[in-house]
C-alpha positions in Angstrom: 35.0 141.4 62.1 36.4 138.6 59.8 37.7 135.5 61.5 41.1 136.0 59.9 41.6 139.3 61.6 40.8 139.2 65.2 42.8 142.1 66.5 42.0 144.0 69.7 43.7 146.0 72.3 45.3 143.8 75.1 42.9 143.0 77.8 39.9 142.5 75.6 41.1 139.3 74.0 40.2 135.9 75.4 43.0 133.7 76.6 43.8 130.5 74.8 44.0 127.5 77.1 45.8 124.2 76.7 47.8 125.7 73.8 50.1 123.4 71.8 53.6 123.7 73.4 55.6 123.9 70.1 55.5 127.3 68.6 56.9 129.0 65.5 57.5 132.8 65.8 60.8 133.3 63.8 62.6 135.9 61.8 62.7 135.6 58.0 65.5 136.2 55.5 63.9 137.3 52.3 64.9 137.3 48.6 65.5 140.6 46.8 64.6 140.5 43.1 66.9 142.7 41.0 64.6 143.7 38.1 65.8 146.6 35.9 62.9 148.9 36.8 63.8 148.8 40.5 65.3 151.3 42.9 69.0 151.5 44.1 68.0 153.0 47.4 64.5 152.1 48.7 64.9 148.4 49.7 68.5 148.7 50.8 67.6 151.6 53.1 64.7 149.6 54.6 67.1 146.7 55.3 69.8 149.0 56.7 72.3 148.4 53.9 74.5 151.0 52.1 73.0 153.0 49.4 73.0 153.3 46.4 73.3 149.7 45.5 75.3 148.5 42.5 72.2 147.3 40.7 68.5 148.1 40.9 66.5 146.2 43.6 62.8 145.9 42.7 61.0 143.6 45.0 61.6 142.0 48.5 59.6 138.8 48.6 58.1 137.4 51.9 56.4 134.1 51.6 56.7 130.6 50.2 56.7 131.3 46.4 58.6 128.4 44.8 60.8 130.8 42.8 62.3 132.5 45.9 60.9 131.3 49.2 61.8 133.1 52.4 64.3 131.4 54.8 63.2 130.9 58.4 66.1 131.8 60.8 66.1 129.3 63.7 67.3 130.2 67.2 70.2 127.7 66.9 71.6 129.8 64.0 70.3 127.4 61.3 67.9 128.4 58.6 65.4 126.5 56.5 63.2 127.3 53.5 59.7 128.3 54.5 58.5 126.2 51.5 60.1 123.2 53.0 58.5 123.8 56.4 55.1 124.0 54.8 55.6 120.8 52.9 56.8 119.0 56.0 54.1 120.2 58.5 51.3 121.9 56.6 48.7 121.7 59.4 51.0 123.1 62.0 52.1 126.1 59.9 49.0 126.8 57.8 46.1 125.5 60.0 43.6 122.8 59.0 41.2 125.2 57.2 44.0 126.8 55.2 45.2 123.4 54.1 41.7 122.4 53.1 41.2 125.5 51.1 44.6 125.9 49.5 46.0 122.4 49.4 48.9 122.9 51.7 50.0 126.1 49.8 50.5 129.5 51.4 47.9 131.4 49.5 49.5 134.9 49.6 52.8 136.5 48.8 53.9 139.8 50.5 56.3 142.2 48.8 58.1 145.5 49.2 57.9 146.9 45.7 60.3 149.7 44.8 59.9 151.2 41.3 62.1 153.8 39.8 60.8 153.1 36.3 57.4 152.0 34.9 56.5 148.3 35.0 54.7 146.7 32.1 51.0 147.2 31.4 49.4 144.0 32.6 46.3 142.2 33.9 45.6 139.0 35.7 43.0 136.3 35.1 40.1 135.2 37.3 40.2 131.8 39.0 38.1 130.2 36.2 40.1 131.8 33.4 43.4 130.7 35.1 42.2 127.1 35.5 40.9 126.9 31.9 44.0 128.5 30.4 46.4 126.4 32.5 44.7 123.1 31.3 44.7 124.3 27.7 48.4 125.1 27.7 49.2 121.9 29.5 47.4 119.9 26.8 49.3 121.9 24.1 52.5 120.9 25.7 53.8 124.4 26.3 56.6 124.3 28.9 55.6 126.1 32.1 58.7 128.3 31.9 58.3 129.0 28.2 58.4 132.7 27.3 55.1 132.4 25.5 53.3 130.7 28.4 50.4 132.8 29.7 49.2 130.5 32.5 52.1 128.8 34.4 49.7 127.9 37.2 45.9 127.4 37.6 45.2 130.1 40.1 43.9 133.7 40.1 46.2 136.6 41.0 44.3 139.5 42.7 46.6 142.0 44.3 46.6 145.1 46.5 49.3 147.7 46.8 49.6 150.1 49.7 51.9 153.2 49.4 54.9 153.6 51.6 56.0 156.7 49.7 54.1 158.8 47.1 53.1 156.1 44.7 52.2 156.6 41.0 50.2 154.1 39.0 47.9 153.6 36.0 44.9 151.4 36.9 41.5 150.7 35.5 39.8 152.3 32.5 39.0 155.9 32.9 35.4 157.1 32.4 35.0 157.1 28.6 33.6 160.5 28.3 36.6 162.0 30.2 38.9 160.2 27.8 37.0 161.8 24.9 37.8 165.2 26.6 41.5 164.2 26.8 41.6 163.3 23.1 39.9 166.6 22.3 42.5 168.5 24.4 45.3 166.8 22.5 43.7 166.9 19.1 46.1 164.6 17.4 45.2 164.5 13.7 45.8 160.8 13.2 43.7 160.0 16.3 40.6 162.0 15.3 38.8 159.0 13.8 39.6 157.0 16.9 38.2 159.8 19.1 35.0 159.7 17.1 34.8 156.0 17.6 34.8 156.4 21.4 32.6 159.5 21.3 29.9 157.6 19.5 29.9 154.9 22.2 31.4 156.2 25.4 31.1 153.0 27.5 32.7 149.7 28.0 32.0 148.5 24.5 33.4 151.6 23.0 36.5 151.3 25.1 36.9 147.6 24.0 36.7 148.7 20.4 39.2 151.5 20.7 41.6 149.5 22.8 41.5 146.6 20.4 42.2 149.0 17.5 45.1 150.6 19.2 46.7 147.4 20.6 46.7 145.8 17.1 48.0 148.8 15.2 51.0 147.8 12.9 54.4 149.1 13.9 54.7 151.4 10.8 51.5 153.2 11.9 52.7 153.5 15.5 56.0 155.1 14.1 53.8 157.8 12.6 51.2 158.4 15.3 53.3 158.3 18.4 55.5 161.2 17.5 52.4 163.3 16.8 51.0 162.2 20.2 54.2 163.1 22.0 54.3 166.5 20.4 50.7 167.2 21.4 51.5 166.1 25.0 54.5 168.5 25.2 52.2 171.4 24.1 49.6 170.4 26.6 52.1 170.3 29.5 53.5 173.7 28.5 50.0 175.1 28.6 49.4 173.5 32.0 46.3 171.9 30.7 43.8 169.8 32.5 45.5 166.5 31.6 49.1 167.6 32.2 49.8 164.7 34.6 48.5 162.2 32.0 50.6 163.8 29.3 53.8 163.7 31.3 53.2 160.0 31.8 52.7 159.5 28.1 56.0 161.4 27.5 57.8 159.3 30.0 56.5 156.0 28.5 57.1 157.2 25.0 60.7 157.9 25.7 61.3 154.4 27.1 59.1 152.6 24.6 59.1 154.7 21.4 57.2 152.2 19.2 55.0 150.5 21.8 51.2 150.3 21.5 51.1 150.4 25.3 51.9 154.1 25.1 48.6 154.7 23.4 46.8 152.3 25.7 48.0 154.4 28.7 45.7 157.2 27.5 42.7 155.1 28.5 43.6 154.5 32.1 43.1 156.3 35.4 46.3 158.1 36.4 46.7 157.7 40.2 48.9 159.3 42.9 48.7 157.5 46.2 49.8 159.0 49.4 51.4 156.9 52.1 48.8 154.6 53.6 46.5 154.7 50.6 46.0 151.6 48.6 44.3 150.2 45.5 42.9 146.7 45.0 43.4 145.2 41.5 40.9 142.4 40.8 40.9 140.1 37.8 40.9 141.9 34.5 42.1 145.2 35.8 44.6 146.7 33.4 47.4 148.5 35.3 51.0 149.6 35.5 53.0 150.8 38.5 55.0 153.8 37.5 57.1 155.1 40.4 57.3 154.7 44.2 57.6 152.3 47.0 54.7 150.2 48.4 53.7 147.1 50.2 52.1 144.7 47.8 50.1 141.6 48.7 48.9 139.2 46.1 47.7 135.7 45.5 50.6 133.3 45.2 50.4 133.0 41.4 52.6 133.9 38.3 49.7 134.4 35.8 50.2 137.7 33.9 48.7 138.8 30.6 50.9 141.7 29.3 49.6 144.5 27.2 52.7 146.5 26.4 55.6 148.6 27.8 57.7 145.4 27.8 59.9 143.3 25.5 58.2 140.2 26.9 55.4 138.1 25.3 52.1 139.9 24.5 49.2 137.6 23.5 46.5 140.1 22.4 43.7 137.6 21.8 44.2 136.1 25.3 44.5 139.5 26.9 41.2 140.6 25.4 39.5 137.5 27.0 40.7 138.6 30.4 40.4 142.4 30.4 37.5 144.1 32.2 36.5 147.2 30.3 34.2 148.6 33.0 35.2 152.2 33.3 35.1 154.9 36.0 37.2 156.3 38.8 39.5 153.8 40.5 38.6 153.4 44.2 41.4 154.5 46.5 41.3 152.6 49.8 42.1 154.5 53.0 41.7 151.5 55.2 39.2 150.7 57.9 40.3 151.8 61.4 39.6 148.9 63.8 41.2 150.6 66.8 43.7 153.4 67.6 46.6 151.4 66.3 45.1 149.1 63.6 43.9 149.7 60.1 42.6 147.0 57.8 42.3 147.0 54.0 39.2 145.2 53.0 39.0 143.4 49.7 37.0 140.6 48.1 40.1 138.4 47.8 40.0 135.1 49.5 43.7 134.6 49.4 44.9 137.5 51.5 44.2 140.3 53.9 46.5 143.2 54.6 46.5 145.3 57.7 48.7 148.1 59.1 49.7 148.7 62.7 50.8 152.3 63.7 52.1 153.8 66.9 52.9 157.4 67.9 53.7 158.8 71.3 50.0 159.6 71.8 48.8 156.1 70.7 51.3 153.6 71.9 48.9 150.8 72.9 49.4 147.0 72.6 47.7 145.2 69.7 46.6 141.6 70.1 46.8 139.4 67.0 45.1 136.1 66.8 44.5 134.1 63.6 43.5 130.6 62.7 45.9 130.8 59.7 49.5 131.9 59.1 50.7 135.5 59.3 53.8 137.5 58.2 54.7 140.7 60.0 57.1 143.3 58.5 58.4 146.3 60.4 58.7 149.4 58.3 59.2 152.2 61.0 60.9 152.1 64.4 60.9 148.8 66.1 58.3 146.6 67.9 58.2 144.0 70.5 56.3 140.7 70.0 55.2 138.7 73.0 53.8 135.2 72.7 51.0 133.9 74.9 53.1 131.0 76.2 56.8 130.2 76.5 56.5 127.1 74.4 59.2 124.4 74.7 62.0 126.9 75.3 63.5 126.6 71.8 62.5 130.2 71.0 62.5 133.4 73.0 59.2 134.4 74.6 59.7 137.9 73.3 61.1 139.1 70.0 62.1 142.6 69.0 61.4 143.3 65.3 63.6 146.1 63.9 62.9 148.2 60.8 63.2 146.0 57.7 62.8 142.7 59.6 59.9 140.3 59.1 58.6 137.4 61.1 56.7 134.2 60.4 53.8 133.3 62.7 52.5 129.8 62.2 48.8 129.0 62.5 49.5 126.9 65.6 51.1 129.8 67.5 49.4 131.2 70.6 48.1 134.8 70.3 50.8 137.4 69.8 50.8 140.8 71.4 52.6 143.6 69.5 53.7 146.9 71.0 56.3 149.6 70.1 59.8 149.0 71.3 61.3 152.2 70.0 59.8 155.0 67.8 61.7 156.3 64.9 63.1 159.9 64.9 59.8 161.4 63.8 58.0 159.5 66.6 56.5 156.5 64.7 56.5 152.7 64.6 54.8 150.8 61.9 54.1 147.1 61.0 52.4 145.6 58.0 50.6 142.3 58.5 49.8 139.8 55.8 47.3 137.0 56.6 45.2 134.5 54.7 41.7 135.9 53.8 38.6 135.3 55.8 37.6 131.7 56.5 
């Protein structure tokens, strides 16, 4: 089991001795990001606020991102930016190893993502690509907040999303031969030559050639071909064809972005429907778009995005082509690895983060022991749970803390081990917590 996730049923964990008296187990107040594609109900309902909201609410951020850091709620009623706390006492909050690896920066950001409309098609760079691109744009004198900036920071941005509700997404290039079958089923006259291009080379190289052709089509050509494509998709849906789900997605995207090459590009990607608890990991170069649903997203603390389409924002095609991974095939859906009756972990290669899920039912209501050499954030998504610290500390904070649905808590690296158990199950007999931590040391 990785060092970053030592979680066991109570009674099997070793006791810490001579623990530092000062502890930091405190509630967070988190920023809500009101992007246009967001939901008017999902985040507000989680937080116990009236619904629908006046404006869409897209993301709830938990972490120390400079753009909207969480606020730590102190027991005396005061609150302080989590970013400020990390700057003032990095070793206490992050741990020595995390400071060494990430330079005093919290390496992950946790979100509740609630999409009622599709997000842009996008991909993220590797660590090497991000560092090189950042330095190149710094030398060119492009402001970090400029709309044409591709690399506002020098770090990679892998991410994982785990469904809270049924969650729809496009992710990763579909097997090329299956895409040829899709194009055959639609039989759009103006795309027949493009179909032949891929059929002649049904692999990553063929996908690169076709994608490059489509993403660079002039607008006057798109104005002709996209209506043909939409008409073919309508007919396929009416016939309840093999690719009806993919066609409905094209119709939805085409309505919102009628002259966007991203509508064509969506034909090349895996169309996924995740059930609650299922997740996908998106490494560097994976082209993806979230379409609809609510999920827990954990990602490296970076803003590097290369957009492909379905957006009015900047699209840099040459830079995008440097980053994209055209490997094709089914996108792996993660079910999570059960570590005990109440704990499931989502394993990924990412160094920056690790996500796990704690679940309780009337039949499985045990105590989970969490111990980490790095920082952690816990978010309660069902029922309520009780957190108990290993020591009383200096008396400035309660020994126990009840986390209600929608509430989150910051656990500093220097905290003693924390035990988590259900306080109250929800009406259907469940309690649930998601845990974000730094990746394996």
